[in-house]
Structures are given as structure tokens and as C-alpha cells.
matplotlib code that plots the C-alpha trace (Angstrom):
import matplotlib.pyplot as plt

x = [-22.1, -25.5, -25.7, -27.4, -27.3, -26.5, -26.4, -24.2, -25.6, -23.7, -26.0, -23.2, -22.1, -18.3, -17.4, -16.9, -14.3, -15.2, -13.2, -14.1, -12.3, -10.6, -12.3, -10.5, -9.2, -11.1, -14.6, -13.5, -14.2, -17.9, -18.7, -17.0, -17.8, -16.8, -17.9, -17.9, -16.8, -14.2, -13.2, -14.2, -15.6, -19.2, -20.0, -22.1, -25.7, -25.2, -25.1, -22.9, -24.8, -22.4, -23.1, -22.2, -21.5, -21.7, -20.9, -21.3, -19.2, -21.6, -25.1, -27.4, -27.6, -24.7, -24.4, -21.2, -20.6, -19.0, -17.5, -17.2, -14.6, -15.2, -12.0, -11.3, -14.2, -13.4, -16.5, -16.7, -16.9, -20.4, -21.4, -23.8, -24.8, -24.6, -27.4, -28.0, -28.9, -26.5, -28.4, -26.9, -27.6, -31.2, -31.4, -34.4, -34.6, -35.7, -37.5, -39.5, -40.2, -37.9, -40.5, -38.7, -41.5, -41.6, -38.4, -37.2, -36.9, -33.7, -31.9, -29.7, -31.6, -29.8, -31.3, -30.1, -31.4, -31.8]
y = [4.9, 5.7, 5.5, 7.5, 7.3, 10.2, 10.3, 12.0, 12.6, 13.7, 15.7, 16.1, 14.4, 14.0, 11.4, 13.3, 12.5, 13.4, 13.5, 13.8, 16.3, 15.7, 16.5, 19.0, 18.0, 20.8, 19.5, 15.7, 17.1, 17.5, 14.7, 12.5, 10.9, 8.5, 7.2, 4.2, 5.7, 8.9, 9.3, 7.7, 8.7, 8.8, 8.2, 10.6, 10.8, 8.4, 8.4, 6.9, 5.9, 6.7, 5.7, 8.1, 7.0, 9.5, 9.7, 12.4, 13.2, 15.0, 15.3, 18.0, 19.1, 18.8, 20.0, 19.5, 20.3, 17.5, 18.8, 17.1, 18.5, 17.8, 17.3, 19.9, 22.2, 25.5, 26.2, 25.7, 22.1, 20.5, 20.9, 18.7, 19.3, 16.4, 17.2, 14.8, 15.1, 13.2, 11.6, 9.8, 6.1, 4.6, 2.6, 0.7, -0.3, -4.1, -4.8, -1.4, -2.3, -4.0, -6.0, -6.6, -8.3, -8.5, -7.6, -6.8, -3.1, -1.9, -5.1, -5.2, -7.2, -8.0, -9.8, -10.7, -9.3, -11.5]
z = [-16.2, -18.0, -21.8, -24.8, -28.2, -30.6, -34.2, -36.5, -39.9, -43.1, -45.4, -48.2, -51.2, -49.6, -46.9, -43.7, -41.0, -37.4, -34.2, -30.3, -29.0, -25.7, -22.6, -20.3, -16.9, -14.9, -16.3, -15.2, -11.5, -12.5, -14.9, -17.6, -20.8, -23.1, -26.6, -28.7, -31.6, -30.9, -34.6, -38.0, -41.4, -42.4, -45.9, -48.0, -46.9, -44.5, -40.6, -37.7, -34.4, -31.2, -27.9, -25.1, -21.7, -18.6, -15.1, -13.0, -10.1, -7.7, -6.7, -8.3, -11.9, -14.4, -17.6, -20.0, -23.8, -25.7, -28.8, -32.4, -35.0, -38.7, -40.4, -43.0, -41.9, -40.5, -38.3, -34.9, -33.8, -33.6, -29.7, -27.9, -24.5, -21.9, -18.9, -16.1, -12.7, -10.2, -7.6, -4.5, -4.0, -2.9, 0.4, 1.8, 5.5, 5.8, 7.6, 8.3, 11.9, 14.4, 17.3, 20.3, 22.0, 25.8, 27.6, 31.1, 32.2, 32.9, 31.4, 28.5, 25.6, 22.3, 19.5, 15.9, 12.9, 10.0]

ax = plt.figure().add_subplot(projection="3d")
ax.plot(x, y, z, "-o")
ax.set_aspect("equal")
plt.show()
């Protein structure tokens, strides 16, 4: 899981209640997200820092919307795009070369690498 921080800011003189909208099952095949505060209240002229955890389920670029509904607000929920580039594991070979030394031709020779 990879983490980033976002901030919800309340620019009004009223408390604002927010709630993360559930992620649909189809999008979970591409990536999944979770937050440390899925819902809460932000007091007037204050903000809430939210940590988003994101995991991709496939290789390549992934873009997935995340929506926060503001309770009592009729407009479309606030949208943030989660964008990542899914990469595979990074492997390194050690040692970079295997030196057998002198071995007899046409005879099986076995060595143990450490």
C-alpha cells in the first residue's frame, strides 16, 4: 500500500460533515483505496488532513476517482483522482556472475551458490 495525504478545507462559517462514498466492486479489480477518516465533521474555517492508502491490482497506469459527499450539500460530491503507475517487483541477481573455474569437459559439475 502506498500513502498520500489530502486536505479537506471548510471555507464556510458552518460546520461541514463529509463522508467518503463507497468504492464500487468493479473498480476494485483495478485498484483499491482506504482512508484514515472516512467521515467526520470539519469546523468552520478549519481543515481535515486525510491519509489515503492506495493499492494497484495491475501493471500500467491506473486512474480511479474517489468521491466525498458533503452532507446537506446538493451539488455533486467532491472528486479526487487517484493516479498511479503499477509496477512489478524489482529483482537483482547476486552475484552478477558465476565463475566455475576449471571443470572437466563432458562431466557433470555441480557447485552450491551462497
